[in-house]
C-alpha positions in Angstrom: 0.0 0.0 0.1 1.3 3.3 -1.1 1.2 6.3 1.4 2.6 9.9 0.8 2.6 12.2 3.9 3.4 15.8 3.5 5.1 18.0 6.3 6.6 21.2 6.8 3.6 23.6 5.9 3.1 26.6 8.3 2.3 30.4 8.5 5.2 32.6 7.0 5.5 36.3 6.2 5.8 37.3 2.5 9.4 37.0 1.3 10.2 34.1 3.7 10.8 30.5 3.1 9.5 27.2 3.9 10.8 23.7 2.7 7.9 21.0 2.5 8.6 17.1 2.7 6.9 14.4 1.1 7.7 10.8 2.5 6.8 7.7 1.1 6.1 4.2 1.9 5.2 1.4 -0.5 6.8 3.2 -3.3 10.6 4.0 -4.1 10.7 7.8 -5.2 14.2 7.4 -6.9 12.7 5.3 -9.9 9.2 7.4 -10.2 7.8 10.7 -11.3 6.7 13.0 -8.5 4.6 16.2 -8.5 3.7 19.1 -6.1 0.3 20.6 -6.7 -1.6 23.3 -4.5 -5.1 24.4 -4.2 -6.1 27.7 -2.8 -9.6 28.5 -1.4 -12.2 28.6 -4.0 -9.9 27.8 -6.7 -8.9 24.4 -8.5 -5.9 22.4 -7.7 -3.1 23.5 -9.9 0.4 22.2 -10.9 3.5 23.5 -9.0 6.6 21.4 -9.8 7.5 17.9 -11.1 10.4 15.9 -11.1 9.3 13.7 -13.7 12.5 11.7 -14.3 15.5 11.3 -12.1 17.2 14.2 -13.8 14.3 16.4 -15.4 12.1 19.1 -13.4 9.6 21.5 -14.4 7.9 24.3 -12.5 4.7 26.3 -13.1 5.5 29.8 -14.4 4.4 31.3 -11.3 6.9 29.6 -8.8 9.8 29.2 -11.5 12.9 30.8 -10.0 11.5 30.7 -6.4 10.6 26.9 -5.8 13.0 24.0 -6.1 12.0 20.2 -6.2 14.4 17.8 -5.3 14.7 14.2 -4.0 16.7 12.5 -1.2 16.7 8.9 -2.3 18.3 7.5 0.9 15.3 8.9 2.7 12.9 8.1 0.1 11.7 11.8 0.6 10.9 14.7 -1.8 11.4 18.2 -1.0 9.9 21.4 -2.2 12.1 24.4 -1.2 10.0 27.5 -1.5 11.6 31.0 -1.2 10.7 34.6 -1.8 7.0 33.4 -0.8 4.1 35.7 -1.7 0.5 35.8 -0.4 -0.7 34.2 -3.6 1.2 31.1 -2.7 -1.2 30.6 0.1 -2.9 26.9 -0.3 -3.1 23.5 0.5 0.0 21.8 -1.1 -0.1 18.1 -2.3 2.7 15.6 -3.4 1.8 13.2 -5.8 3.6 10.2 -7.2 3.0 7.5 -9.9 5.0 4.1 -10.9 4.3 4.8 -14.5 6.5 6.5 -17.1 5.0 9.8 -18.0 6.6 12.5 -20.0 6.8 16.3 -19.2 3.5 17.1 -20.6 1.5 14.8 -18.5 3.6 15.4 -15.6 2.0 18.8 -15.2 -1.2 17.4 -14.9 -3.3 15.7 -11.9 -4.2 12.8 -14.1 -0.7 11.7 -14.6 -0.4 10.5 -10.8 -2.0 7.9 -9.0 -1.1 8.5 -5.5 -1.7 11.5 -3.3 -0.8 12.7 0.0 -3.2 14.4 2.5 -1.7 17.8 2.0 -0.2 20.4 4.0 -1.3 24.1 4.6 1.0 26.9 3.5 -0.1 30.4 4.7 1.6 33.6 3.6 0.9 36.6 5.3 1.4 40.1 3.9 
């Protein structure tokens, strides 16, 4: 049984930083595509970042240059380092994974992933 557990969310002032973690059980991150998505109140869930292969990453334009996705294979954990946070980054953040190969286009979509965490709240105050 695959489980993804996010942590690291919280309240931070604009311009601050947070690092989200996503720990997996029942699935080996090093071999599989991983994504981060977020959902703000009243909005649809949207793509944030993906590590769709062991060497390839992609980011939403809104976070490019500020967020970094990375893997720690020894800990079977994926991170989302978020710097220069803005109030518009406020949302529940979800990590997602799949055991299937997906390319860069599908990796930006929710349908590309089979497993989801429960989410962690990030609130950025102005």
